[in-house]
C-alpha positions as CSV (number, residue, x, y, z in Angstrom):
1,X,19.3,-6.8,-12.8
2,X,16.8,-8.3,-10.3
3,X,13.0,-7.7,-10.7
4,X,13.3,-6.0,-7.3
5,X,15.9,-3.4,-8.8
6,X,13.7,-2.9,-11.6
7,X,10.6,-2.2,-9.5
8,X,12.6,0.1,-7.3
9,X,14.0,2.3,-10.0
10,X,10.5,2.7,-11.6
11,X,9.3,4.0,-7.9
12,X,12.5,6.4,-7.5
13,X,10.9,8.8,-10.5
14,X,7.2,8.8,-9.3
15,X,5.5,10.6,-6.3
16,X,3.8,8.6,-3.8
17,X,0.3,10.0,-2.4
18,X,-1.4,8.7,0.8
19,X,-4.9,8.7,0.3
20,X,-7.9,8.2,2.4
21,X,-10.5,5.8,0.7
22,X,-13.9,5.5,1.9
23,X,-16.4,2.9,0.4
24,X,-19.9,2.2,1.8
25,X,-19.5,-1.3,2.4
26,X,-16.3,-3.6,3.5
27,X,-17.0,-5.7,0.2
28,X,-17.0,-2.6,-2.1
29,X,-13.8,-1.8,-0.1
30,X,-12.2,-5.4,-0.7
31,X,-13.4,-5.1,-4.4
32,X,-11.5,-1.9,-5.1
33,X,-8.3,-3.2,-3.1
34,X,-8.3,-6.4,-5.1
35,X,-8.8,-4.7,-8.4
36,X,-6.4,-1.8,-7.9
37,X,-4.0,-3.6,-5.7
38,X,-2.3,-0.3,-3.8
39,X,0.0,-0.6,-1.1
40,X,-1.9,-1.0,2.2
41,X,1.3,-0.1,4.2
42,X,2.2,-1.7,7.4
43,X,-1.0,-3.1,9.1
44,X,-3.6,-1.6,7.7
45,X,-6.6,-0.8,9.2
46,X,-10.3,-0.3,8.1
47,X,-12.4,1.8,10.1
48,X,-16.1,2.7,10.0
49,X,-17.0,6.4,9.4
50,X,-20.1,8.1,8.9
51,X,-19.6,7.6,5.1
52,X,-18.9,4.1,5.1
53,X,-15.7,2.2,5.9
54,X,-12.5,4.1,5.5
55,X,-8.6,2.8,5.4
56,X,-5.5,5.1,4.1
57,X,-3.6,3.7,0.9
58,X,-0.6,4.2,-0.7
59,X,-0.3,5.0,-4.4
60,X,2.2,5.9,-7.1
61,X,0.9,8.8,-9.5
62,X,0.5,6.5,-12.4
63,X,-1.8,4.0,-10.3
64,X,-3.4,6.7,-8.5
65,X,-4.8,7.8,-12.0
66,X,-5.9,4.1,-12.7
67,X,-7.5,3.7,-9.3
68,X,-9.8,6.6,-9.9
69,X,-10.8,5.3,-13.3
70,X,-11.2,1.4,-12.2
71,X,-14.5,-0.4,-12.4
72,X,-14.7,-0.4,-8.6
73,X,-13.6,3.1,-7.9
74,X,-17.2,4.1,-8.9
75,X,-18.3,2.9,-5.2
76,X,-15.2,4.5,-3.5
77,X,-14.3,8.2,-2.1
78,X,-10.5,8.6,-2.8
79,X,-9.3,11.9,-1.2
80,X,-5.4,12.7,-1.1
81,X,-4.0,13.5,2.2
82,X,-0.5,14.0,1.8
83,X,2.6,13.3,-0.3
84,X,5.2,10.9,1.5
85,X,7.6,10.6,-1.7
86,X,10.5,11.2,0.5
87,X,9.8,9.2,3.3
88,X,8.7,6.7,1.1
89,X,11.9,6.4,-0.9
90,X,13.9,6.0,2.4
91,X,11.6,3.0,3.3
92,X,12.1,1.3,0.1
93,X,16.1,1.4,0.7
94,X,15.7,-0.5,3.8
95,X,14.0,-3.6,2.0
96,X,16.2,-6.3,1.5
97,X,16.4,-9.1,-0.6
98,X,15.8,-12.9,0.1
99,X,15.0,-14.5,3.5
100,X,16.5,-12.9,6.3
101,X,15.4,-15.9,8.3
102,X,16.9,-18.4,6.1
103,X,19.9,-19.4,8.0
104,X,19.4,-22.4,10.0
105,X,19.1,-21.1,13.8
106,X,17.9,-17.6,13.0
107,X,14.1,-17.0,14.1
108,X,12.1,-13.8,14.4
109,X,12.7,-11.6,17.2
110,X,10.5,-8.5,18.6
111,X,6.8,-7.9,19.8
112,X,5.1,-9.9,16.6
113,X,3.7,-12.8,17.0
114,X,6.2,-16.2,16.7
115,X,4.8,-19.0,14.6
């Protein structure tokens, strides 16, 4: 069984929660993300708020518990926003394995930047 398949099996058994995380500075937010390694979703955007810098992050249940007790968590506020488990599992099933552009002549299409 591939590592990807094992990871998907463990994800299937856990709830996934979207949380809004606010830190007083960009550096504190980066430190938290580097330590905890949450899923940032597609194209994460940190925005200035009255309290500092905020971003939405995705946590599996056990990861959220670890995030709250992380060393860098003292500097951030973690607010659960919604349980996104059902949608999360549907999106995980769409993720393929390997490089879809590995065949000669294939290239990325769409609105993204071509490099």
